[in-house]
C-alpha positions in Angstrom: 11.7 -10.9 5.7 7.9 -10.5 7.1 9.0 -12.1 10.1 11.6 -9.7 10.9 9.6 -6.6 9.8 6.0 -7.4 11.2 4.1 -5.9 8.3 0.7 -4.4 8.9 -0.3 -5.6 5.2 1.3 -8.4 2.9 0.0 -8.8 -0.8 0.4 -12.2 -2.2 0.0 -13.6 -5.7 -1.1 -17.1 -5.6 1.1 -17.8 -8.6 4.4 -17.3 -7.4 7.8 -18.9 -7.8 9.4 -21.4 -5.5 6.7 -21.1 -2.8 3.0 -20.2 -3.9 1.1 -17.6 -2.3 -1.5 -20.0 -0.5 1.5 -21.7 1.3 3.0 -18.6 2.1 -0.1 -17.3 3.6 -0.4 -20.4 5.7 2.9 -20.0 6.9 2.5 -16.2 7.7 -0.5 -17.2 9.8 1.7 -19.6 12.0 4.4 -16.8 12.7 3.7 -14.7 15.9 5.1 -11.6 14.0 2.9 -11.9 11.0 -0.2 -13.8 12.6 -2.4 -10.7 12.7 -1.2 -8.9 9.6 -3.9 -8.3 7.0 -3.2 -10.7 3.9 -4.7 -9.6 0.6 -4.3 -12.4 -2.2 -4.0 -11.1 -5.7 -4.5 -13.4 -8.4 -5.9 -14.0 -12.1 -7.4 -17.1 -10.9 -11.2 -15.9 -10.9 -14.0 -17.7 -9.5 -15.3 -18.8 -6.1 -12.9 -22.0 -5.8 -10.1 -19.6 -5.9 -11.4 -17.4 -3.2 -12.2 -20.5 -1.1 -8.6 -21.6 -1.4 -7.5 -18.2 -0.4 -9.9 -18.0 2.4 -8.8 -21.5 3.6 -5.2 -20.5 3.5 -6.0 -17.7 5.8 -6.1 -14.8 3.3 -8.3 -11.7 4.4 -9.0 -10.3 1.1 -8.9 -11.4 -2.3 -8.6 -9.1 -5.6 -8.7 -10.5 -9.0 -6.3 -9.4 -11.7 -6.7 -7.1 -13.6 -7.4 -4.4 -11.0 -7.1 -0.8 -11.1 -3.9 0.7 -9.4 -6.3 3.2 -7.9 -8.4 0.6 -6.3 -5.4 -0.8 -4.7 -4.1 2.4 -3.5 -7.6 3.1 -2.1 -7.6 -0.5 -0.4 -4.5 0.1 1.3 -5.7 3.5 2.5 -8.8 1.9 4.0 -6.9 -0.9 5.5 -4.3 1.9 6.9 -7.2 3.8 8.5 -8.6 0.8 10.0 -11.5 0.3 7.2 -12.7 -3.2 6.2 -11.5 -3.1 2.8 -14.7 -2.0 1.3 -14.5 -2.8 -2.7 -12.3 -5.6 -2.2 -13.8 -9.4 -2.5 -13.1 -11.8 0.3 
């Protein structure tokens, strides 16, 4: 679906059925239509190791659950206006 729609932002959870978020991120980075999108990894897995794995897969930002829905909306606004995603961990 992402390859057809060329999204500006993709949110992935590390723990997803059938295809985990890390592998989905790697695949998105190889496709011309999604290579340049911003990928935000959402996960309950806290810690530097989880962040390193997400970064290694190509994620731009990392948010640890639980997070505030307002924080997520603020992040989308910042990304949509060309911001760097302040308030999100990388």
